C-alpha positions as CSV (number, residue, x, y, z in Angstrom):
1,M,-11.4,-23.7,-6.9
2,K,-10.1,-21.3,-4.3
3,I,-8.3,-22.5,-1.2
4,S,-6.5,-20.7,1.7
5,L,-3.1,-21.7,2.7
6,K,-1.1,-20.5,5.7
7,Y,2.6,-19.9,5.3
8,V,4.5,-21.5,8.2
9,G,8.1,-20.7,7.1
10,N,10.9,-22.4,5.2
11,G,8.8,-22.4,2.0
12,V,6.1,-24.5,3.6
13,F,2.3,-23.8,3.4
14,I,-0.4,-25.7,5.1
15,S,-4.0,-26.0,4.0
16,E,-6.7,-25.1,6.5
17,A,-9.0,-27.8,5.0
18,P,-8.2,-31.2,3.6
19,L,-7.5,-31.1,-0.2
20,E,-8.5,-33.8,-2.5
21,L,-6.6,-33.1,-5.7
22,K,-5.9,-35.4,-8.6
23,Q,-2.4,-35.8,-9.9
24,A,-1.8,-32.9,-12.2
25,I,0.0,-29.6,-12.6
26,Y,-1.7,-26.7,-10.8
27,E,-1.2,-22.9,-11.2
28,V,-1.2,-21.0,-7.9
29,E,-1.6,-17.3,-7.4
30,L,-0.4,-16.1,-4.0
31,K,-2.1,-13.1,-2.4
32,N,-1.3,-11.8,1.1
33,M,-4.7,-11.9,2.8
34,D,-3.4,-10.0,5.9
35,M,-3.5,-6.7,4.0
36,R,-6.3,-4.4,4.8
37,S,-9.6,-5.2,3.1
38,N,-11.7,-2.9,1.0
39,T,-14.2,-2.9,3.8
40,Q,-11.5,-1.9,6.3
41,N,-10.3,0.8,3.9
42,R,-13.9,2.3,3.7
43,S,-14.1,2.1,7.5
44,L,-10.8,3.8,7.9
45,H,-11.9,6.8,5.7
46,L,-15.3,6.9,7.5
47,Y,-13.4,7.0,10.8
48,F,-11.4,10.0,9.6
49,S,-14.7,11.8,8.8
50,L,-16.4,10.8,12.1
51,L,-13.4,11.9,14.1
52,A,-13.3,15.2,12.2
53,A,-16.9,15.8,13.0
54,E,-16.4,15.0,16.7
55,L,-13.3,17.3,17.0
56,N,-15.2,20.1,15.3
57,K,-18.3,19.6,17.5
58,G,-16.1,19.9,20.5
59,G,-14.6,23.1,19.3
60,L,-11.2,21.4,18.8
61,T,-10.2,23.0,15.6
62,V,-7.0,22.2,13.8
63,E,-5.5,25.4,15.3
64,K,-6.3,24.3,18.8
65,T,-4.9,20.9,18.3
66,I,-2.0,21.4,15.9
67,K,-1.8,25.3,15.5
68,V,-3.5,25.8,12.1
69,D,-6.8,27.7,12.0
70,T,-9.2,25.6,10.1
71,A,-11.9,23.0,10.7
72,W,-11.2,19.3,10.5
73,T,-12.0,17.2,7.4
74,G,-11.5,13.4,6.8
75,E,-8.5,14.2,4.6
76,S,-6.9,16.5,7.2
77,I,-7.3,13.8,9.9
78,K,-5.6,11.3,7.6
79,E,-2.7,13.6,6.6
80,L,-2.2,15.6,9.9
81,I,-3.0,13.0,12.5
82,W,-3.2,9.4,11.2
83,K,-0.2,9.3,8.9
84,P,2.2,10.9,11.4
85,I,1.2,8.4,14.0
86,Q,1.3,5.6,11.5
87,N,4.8,6.5,10.5
88,A,6.0,6.9,14.1
89,V,4.5,3.5,15.2
90,L,5.1,1.4,12.1
91,N,7.6,3.3,10.0
92,K,5.1,3.2,7.0
93,K,4.1,6.3,5.1
94,S,1.2,4.9,3.0
95,T,-2.1,3.7,4.4
96,T,-2.3,1.3,1.3
97,K,0.6,-0.7,2.7
98,L,-1.1,-1.4,6.1
99,T,-2.1,-4.9,7.2
100,K,-5.4,-5.4,9.1
101,D,-3.5,-5.6,12.4
102,E,-1.5,-2.5,11.7
103,V,-4.7,-0.5,11.1
104,S,-5.7,-1.6,14.6
105,K,-2.3,-0.6,16.1
106,V,-2.5,3.0,14.6
107,Y,-6.2,3.4,15.6
108,D,-5.4,2.2,19.2
109,T,-2.5,4.6,19.5
110,L,-4.6,7.5,18.2
111,N,-7.7,6.6,20.2
112,Y,-5.6,6.5,23.4
113,A,-4.0,9.8,22.7
114,L,-7.3,11.6,22.0
115,S,-9.1,10.0,24.9
116,T,-6.3,10.9,27.3
117,K,-5.7,14.5,26.1
118,Y,-9.2,15.5,25.1
119,G,-11.6,12.9,26.6
120,L,-12.6,12.1,23.1
121,Y,-13.6,8.7,21.8
122,V,-14.7,7.8,18.3
123,A,-15.3,4.0,17.7
124,F,-13.7,2.5,14.6
125,P,-16.6,1.8,12.2
126,S,-17.3,-1.9,11.5
127,Q,-19.5,-3.7,9.0
128,D,-20.7,-6.2,11.7
């Protein structure tokens, strides 16, 4: 049986649904479900590629935006744009350590900067 519990502080967890358990000893594995999901991770890397294509289409090469003469790739978006913003906003260096909400914070910061400076908007991919 899998159940979800919410941590409310002071070592207390609450169940989101009533539990009917018999008296016994149970083994519990705790997993932080706020961390980004595999789907969100795939969306994040797809976003890097979509943004790279849009910047390249607009003639906004790496040189024109950060002074290195080359076209954008998903990896260069991640390393040269996303991670520096992520580190500045969240003080986290690795994308693997981001929660779902933190991915949104970095995206919102980047999206605002690109739309303000270049009039560029790339929607974050979703699986909806």
